[in-house]
C-alpha positions as CSV (number, residue, x, y, z in Angstrom):
1,M,-198.9,-80.4,2.0
2,S,-199.7,-78.2,5.0
3,D,-198.7,-74.5,5.2
4,I,-196.1,-73.1,7.6
5,T,-197.0,-70.0,9.5
6,F,-194.3,-67.4,10.4
7,C,-195.9,-65.0,12.8
8,T,-193.3,-62.4,13.4
9,R,-193.6,-59.0,11.8
10,E,-189.9,-59.0,11.0
11,T,-190.2,-62.3,9.1
12,M,-193.1,-61.1,7.1
13,E,-191.2,-57.9,6.0
14,S,-188.0,-59.8,5.3
15,I,-189.4,-62.5,3.0
16,P,-191.5,-61.0,0.1
17,F,-194.8,-62.8,0.1
18,P,-198.0,-60.9,0.5
19,C,-199.7,-63.1,3.1
20,D,-198.9,-64.6,6.5
21,N,-199.2,-68.3,5.5
22,W,-196.8,-69.6,2.9
23,S,-196.5,-73.1,1.6
24,L,-193.2,-74.9,2.3
25,H,-192.7,-75.0,-1.5
26,Q,-193.1,-71.3,-1.9
27,Y,-190.7,-70.5,0.9
28,V,-188.0,-72.9,-0.3
29,S,-188.3,-71.8,-3.9
30,S,-188.0,-68.2,-2.9
31,V,-184.9,-69.0,-0.8
32,V,-183.3,-70.9,-3.7
33,D,-184.0,-68.3,-6.3
34,N,-182.7,-65.4,-4.2
35,Y,-179.6,-66.7,-2.6
36,K,-177.4,-66.6,-5.6
37,F,-175.8,-63.4,-4.4
38,A,-175.3,-64.7,-0.8
39,E,-171.9,-65.2,0.6
40,K,-171.1,-68.8,0.1
41,K,-169.5,-69.3,3.6
42,E,-172.7,-68.1,5.3
43,A,-175.0,-70.1,3.0
44,H,-172.8,-73.2,3.6
45,R,-173.0,-72.7,7.4
46,T,-176.8,-72.2,7.5
47,F,-177.5,-75.0,5.2
48,Y,-175.4,-77.6,7.0
49,S,-176.7,-76.5,10.3
50,V,-180.1,-77.4,9.1
51,L,-178.9,-80.8,7.7
52,H,-177.3,-81.8,10.9
53,N,-180.4,-80.9,12.9
54,I,-182.4,-83.2,10.5
55,N,-179.9,-86.0,10.7
56,N,-179.8,-86.0,14.5
57,N,-183.6,-85.7,14.9
58,L,-185.0,-89.2,15.6
59,C,-188.6,-87.9,14.9
60,M,-187.7,-87.5,11.2
61,S,-188.4,-90.4,8.9
62,Q,-185.4,-92.5,8.0
63,E,-185.8,-91.6,4.3
64,V,-185.5,-87.8,5.1
65,R,-182.5,-88.4,7.5
66,D,-180.8,-90.5,4.8
67,I,-181.2,-87.7,2.3
68,A,-179.8,-85.2,4.8
69,Q,-176.8,-87.4,5.5
70,N,-176.0,-87.9,1.8
71,L,-176.1,-84.1,1.3
72,I,-173.7,-83.7,4.2
73,K,-171.3,-86.2,2.7
74,S,-171.5,-84.6,-0.8
75,S,-170.2,-81.2,0.5
76,K,-170.3,-79.4,-2.8
77,P,-169.0,-75.9,-2.6
78,D,-171.7,-74.1,-4.6
79,A,-174.3,-72.5,-2.3
80,C,-176.9,-72.5,-5.1
81,T,-176.6,-76.2,-5.4
82,Y,-177.3,-76.7,-1.7
83,Y,-180.5,-74.7,-1.9
84,H,-181.7,-76.4,-5.0
85,A,-181.2,-79.7,-3.2
86,L,-183.5,-78.4,-0.5
87,V,-186.3,-78.1,-2.9
88,G,-186.3,-81.9,-3.1
89,V,-186.5,-82.2,0.7
90,L,-189.2,-79.7,1.6
91,Q,-189.4,-81.0,5.2
92,V,-185.9,-79.5,5.8
93,L,-187.3,-76.1,6.3
94,K,-189.4,-77.2,9.2
95,W,-186.2,-77.6,11.2
96,A,-184.4,-74.5,10.0
97,D,-183.5,-71.6,12.2
98,V,-185.8,-69.1,10.7
99,E,-183.8,-66.1,12.1
100,S,-180.6,-67.4,10.6
101,V,-182.3,-67.8,7.2
102,N,-183.8,-64.3,7.5
103,S,-180.4,-62.9,8.3
104,L,-179.0,-64.5,5.2
105,W,-181.9,-63.2,3.2
106,R,-181.4,-59.7,4.3
107,K,-177.7,-59.7,3.5
108,N,-178.5,-61.2,0.1
109,I,-181.0,-58.4,-0.6
110,K,-178.4,-55.7,0.4
111,E,-175.8,-57.3,-1.9
112,R,-178.3,-57.5,-4.8
113,K,-179.2,-53.8,-4.3
114,R,-175.5,-52.8,-4.2
115,Q,-174.9,-54.7,-7.5
116,R,-177.9,-53.0,-9.1
117,E,-176.7,-49.6,-8.1
118,S,-173.2,-50.4,-9.2
119,A,-174.5,-51.6,-12.6
120,S,-176.6,-48.5,-12.9
121,T,-173.7,-46.2,-12.2
122,N,-171.5,-48.0,-14.7
123,S,-174.2,-47.8,-17.3
124,S,-174.7,-44.1,-16.7
125,S,-170.9,-43.5,-17.0
126,K,-170.8,-45.4,-20.3
127,K,-173.7,-43.4,-21.7
128,Q,-172.0,-40.2,-20.7
129,C,-168.9,-41.3,-22.6
130,V,-170.5,-42.9,-25.6
131,V,-173.7,-40.9,-26.4
132,P,-171.9,-37.6,-27.3
133,E,-169.7,-39.5,-29.8
134,I,-172.7,-41.3,-31.3
135,S,-175.0,-38.2,-31.5
136,C,-172.4,-35.8,-32.9
137,F,-170.9,-37.3,-36.0
138,C,-169.3,-34.0,-37.1
139,P,-165.8,-32.5,-37.3
140,S,-164.3,-31.8,-33.9
141,V,-163.1,-28.4,-35.0
142,D,-164.4,-24.8,-35.1
143,V,-166.1,-23.6,-38.3
144,P,-163.2,-22.5,-40.5
145,L,-163.2,-18.8,-41.3
146,Q,-161.4,-16.7,-43.8
147,A,-159.3,-13.6,-42.9
148,N,-162.3,-11.4,-43.3
149,G,-164.4,-13.4,-40.9
150,S,-166.6,-15.1,-43.6
151,V,-167.0,-18.9,-43.6
152,D,-164.3,-20.7,-45.5
153,I,-166.5,-22.9,-47.6
154,L,-163.8,-25.1,-49.2
155,E,-162.3,-25.9,-45.8
156,T,-165.8,-26.6,-44.4
157,V,-166.5,-29.0,-47.2
158,K,-163.1,-30.7,-46.8
159,S,-163.7,-31.2,-43.0
160,T,-167.2,-32.5,-43.7
161,I,-166.2,-35.2,-46.1
162,C,-163.4,-36.4,-43.8
163,V,-166.1,-37.6,-41.4
164,F,-168.4,-39.2,-43.9
165,D,-169.4,-42.7,-42.9
166,R,-167.1,-44.7,-45.1
167,K,-169.3,-47.8,-45.0
168,I,-172.3,-45.8,-46.4
169,I,-170.3,-44.5,-49.3
170,S,-168.7,-47.9,-50.0
171,L,-172.1,-49.6,-50.0
172,G,-173.3,-47.0,-52.4
173,S,-171.3,-48.8,-55.1
174,S,-173.4,-52.0,-54.7
175,R,-176.8,-50.7,-53.4
176,S,-177.4,-47.1,-54.5
177,Y,-175.4,-47.0,-57.7
178,K,-175.2,-46.0,-61.3
179,S,-172.8,-46.8,-64.1
180,S,-169.7,-44.9,-64.8
181,N,-170.4,-45.6,-68.5
182,H,-167.3,-44.6,-70.5
183,L,-165.5,-43.0,-67.6
184,L,-162.6,-45.1,-66.4
185,V,-162.7,-46.3,-62.8
186,D,-159.7,-48.5,-61.9
187,S,-159.0,-48.6,-65.7
188,E,-162.4,-50.1,-66.4
189,Q,-165.6,-48.7,-67.9
190,N,-169.2,-49.3,-66.8
191,V,-168.2,-49.7,-63.2
192,K,-170.9,-49.3,-60.5
193,V,-170.4,-46.1,-58.6
194,P,-172.4,-44.3,-55.9
195,R,-175.3,-42.1,-57.0
196,E,-175.5,-38.4,-56.0
197,S,-178.1,-39.1,-53.3
198,T,-175.5,-41.1,-51.4
199,Y,-173.2,-38.1,-51.1
200,D,-176.0,-35.7,-50.6
201,A,-177.4,-37.6,-47.6
202,E,-174.0,-37.7,-45.9
203,M,-173.2,-34.1,-46.6
204,Y,-176.6,-32.9,-45.3
205,R,-176.4,-35.0,-42.2
206,I,-172.9,-33.8,-41.1
207,L,-173.5,-30.2,-42.0
208,V,-176.7,-30.2,-39.9
209,N,-174.9,-31.8,-37.0
210,W,-171.9,-29.5,-37.2
211,L,-173.1,-26.1,-38.6
212,A,-176.7,-26.1,-37.5
213,I,-177.0,-28.0,-34.2
214,V,-173.6,-27.0,-32.8
215,N,-173.0,-23.6,-34.4
216,G,-176.5,-22.2,-35.1
217,F,-176.4,-22.1,-38.9
218,E,-179.4,-23.0,-41.1
219,I,-178.8,-25.9,-43.5
220,T,-181.4,-26.4,-46.2
221,G,-181.6,-29.4,-48.5
222,Q,-183.5,-29.2,-51.8
223,W,-184.5,-25.5,-51.5
224,H,-187.5,-25.2,-53.8
225,L,-187.2,-22.5,-56.4
226,E,-189.5,-21.4,-59.2
227,K,-188.7,-19.5,-62.3
228,V,-190.4,-18.5,-65.6
229,C,-188.2,-19.8,-68.3
230,D,-187.8,-19.0,-72.0
231,D,-190.9,-21.1,-72.9
232,G,-193.0,-18.8,-70.7
233,D,-193.9,-21.5,-68.2
234,Y,-193.1,-21.8,-64.5
235,H,-190.4,-24.3,-63.8
236,H,-189.5,-25.9,-60.5
237,F,-185.9,-26.3,-59.4
238,Y,-184.3,-27.7,-56.2
239,C,-181.0,-26.5,-54.9
240,D,-179.1,-29.3,-53.3
241,L,-177.7,-27.6,-50.2
242,T,-177.5,-24.1,-48.8
243,I,-175.5,-22.8,-45.8
244,K,-177.1,-19.8,-44.2
245,K,-176.7,-17.6,-41.1
246,P,-180.0,-17.0,-39.4
247,D,-179.5,-13.2,-39.2
248,N,-178.6,-12.9,-43.0
249,P,-181.4,-13.1,-45.6
250,H,-178.9,-14.5,-48.1
251,P,-177.0,-17.8,-47.9
252,E,-173.3,-18.0,-47.2
253,A,-173.0,-20.6,-49.9
254,V,-175.0,-22.7,-52.4
255,L,-173.7,-26.2,-53.0
256,E,-174.6,-28.2,-56.1
257,L,-173.5,-31.9,-55.8
258,V,-172.5,-34.1,-58.7
259,A,-171.6,-37.8,-58.7
260,T,-169.0,-39.2,-61.2
261,G,-170.2,-36.8,-63.8
262,T,-169.2,-36.6,-67.5
263,I,-168.1,-33.3,-69.0
264,P,-171.6,-32.6,-70.5
265,K,-173.2,-33.4,-67.2
266,L,-170.8,-31.1,-65.4
267,I,-171.5,-28.3,-67.8
268,K,-175.3,-28.8,-67.2
269,H,-174.7,-28.5,-63.4
270,F,-172.5,-25.4,-63.9
271,D,-175.3,-23.6,-65.7
272,R,-177.9,-24.9,-63.2
273,V,-176.2,-23.7,-60.1
274,I,-175.7,-20.2,-61.5
275,K,-179.5,-20.0,-62.0
276,Y,-179.9,-20.9,-58.3
277,A,-177.4,-18.2,-57.4
278,D,-179.3,-15.6,-59.4
279,Q,-182.4,-16.2,-57.1
280,L,-180.7,-16.9,-53.8
281,C,-177.9,-14.3,-54.0
282,P,-175.4,-16.3,-51.9
283,K,-171.9,-15.1,-51.1
284,E,-170.4,-18.1,-52.7
285,V,-171.4,-20.7,-55.4
286,W,-169.9,-24.1,-55.4
287,I,-170.0,-27.3,-57.5
288,V,-168.9,-30.2,-55.3
289,H,-168.1,-33.1,-57.6
290,F,-167.5,-36.6,-56.1
291,S,-166.0,-39.1,-58.5
292,S,-164.2,-42.4,-58.7
293,E,-163.0,-41.6,-62.3
294,D,-159.3,-42.2,-62.4
295,S,-158.2,-38.8,-63.8
296,V,-160.8,-36.5,-62.1
297,A,-158.3,-35.0,-59.7
298,S,-155.1,-35.2,-61.8
299,D,-156.8,-33.7,-64.9
300,P,-159.8,-31.8,-63.7
301,Y,-162.4,-30.1,-65.9
302,W,-163.1,-26.4,-65.1
303,P,-166.0,-24.1,-66.0
304,S,-165.6,-21.4,-68.6
305,K,-163.9,-18.1,-67.6
306,K,-167.3,-16.4,-68.0
307,L,-168.9,-18.6,-65.3
308,Q,-165.8,-18.3,-63.0
309,D,-166.1,-14.5,-63.3
310,R,-169.7,-14.8,-62.2
311,G,-168.5,-16.5,-59.0
312,L,-168.6,-20.2,-59.8
313,N,-166.2,-22.3,-57.7
314,V,-165.5,-26.0,-58.4
315,V,-164.0,-28.7,-56.3
316,H,-163.5,-32.3,-57.5
317,F,-163.0,-35.1,-54.9
318,W,-161.6,-38.4,-56.2
319,H,-162.0,-41.4,-53.9
320,D,-161.5,-45.1,-53.9
321,Q,-164.3,-47.6,-53.5
322,G,-163.8,-47.8,-49.7
323,F,-163.7,-44.0,-49.3
324,S,-160.4,-44.3,-47.4
325,N,-158.2,-42.6,-50.1
326,I,-159.4,-39.1,-51.1
327,R,-157.7,-36.5,-53.3
328,M,-158.9,-33.1,-54.3
329,S,-158.6,-30.5,-57.0
330,A,-160.2,-27.1,-56.8
331,R,-160.4,-23.7,-58.6
332,F,-162.0,-20.8,-56.7
333,R,-161.9,-17.2,-55.8
334,N,-160.8,-16.3,-52.3
335,F,-162.3,-13.4,-50.3
336,T,-159.9,-10.9,-52.0
337,G,-161.2,-11.9,-55.4
338,E,-158.0,-13.7,-56.4
339,F,-158.3,-16.9,-58.4
340,C,-156.7,-19.9,-56.6
341,E,-156.1,-23.4,-57.9
342,I,-155.3,-26.7,-56.1
343,I,-154.4,-29.8,-58.1
344,N,-154.5,-33.4,-56.7
345,E,-154.1,-32.6,-53.0
346,Q,-154.2,-35.6,-50.7
347,I,-157.2,-35.3,-48.2
348,L,-157.3,-38.8,-46.8
349,P,-155.5,-40.6,-45.4
């Protein structure tokens, strides 16, 4: 098939092909593919003007004139359909008003540009609304403080667990789990419950987002400690979490996490976190016990008075499998040195 030459500079700039000579097939295909945003009324008028010119031109073969006549009779309202029909009758374009086609082309390009800009603006608006919510994942409150200006660690921990990802905790019972052994969970023994690492990861993530990124604290997970023990050898210990202000050499708090622990296990962690405190010299020392044991909040186990006098604070969080129902019991010293006790307080919902 011979090529068609469009010699005007305006035409060459309007229709995006890199050379002066385009095959009829190239031109029609480009028109068809790019007119989907054109106004249907204008596309309809231009298309049927071409068809009538073909139908009335006696120089055209009868076959082509018959096709044009059939297209006129069909009168389907979809402009895209009209132009796809043109692909099958490439000779149509020889009789088109090139300036009319170019005018339609230019309007189509403007409309496509407008829609792209609109889509880009909407996308940007959505990102501005959504991204802060996705990237934050932390309590939308100020860091709780006590009357003396120090960080209220218990309230900080409570606010943190309220924004735990419930699905992650729930999946811990089936993916990252251990056995409750003899501890009763929903009145049953040997139930799968989340391991400590499940809670540790969520606690660390949210404390970093909230206290470190937003408020400038330093959050350290698994602080590496060394100590010469009674056997004369160096031993390595790893403190679960510390909360520290950058201008203070000592942490605000040391947190030792426990997951559905038996009494012997709790006692072991009580002793362990006191050793961490001896080296790190924090303002406060906390055991944070997450458990699904039925009676952990209603009948909590507390450390000895000796350990409490040394500054050991304990909080037990009971939760259901979906982490949507949470209750708390705690025994701690406030900033005045007074012992406080909370039993079975509802945290969520």
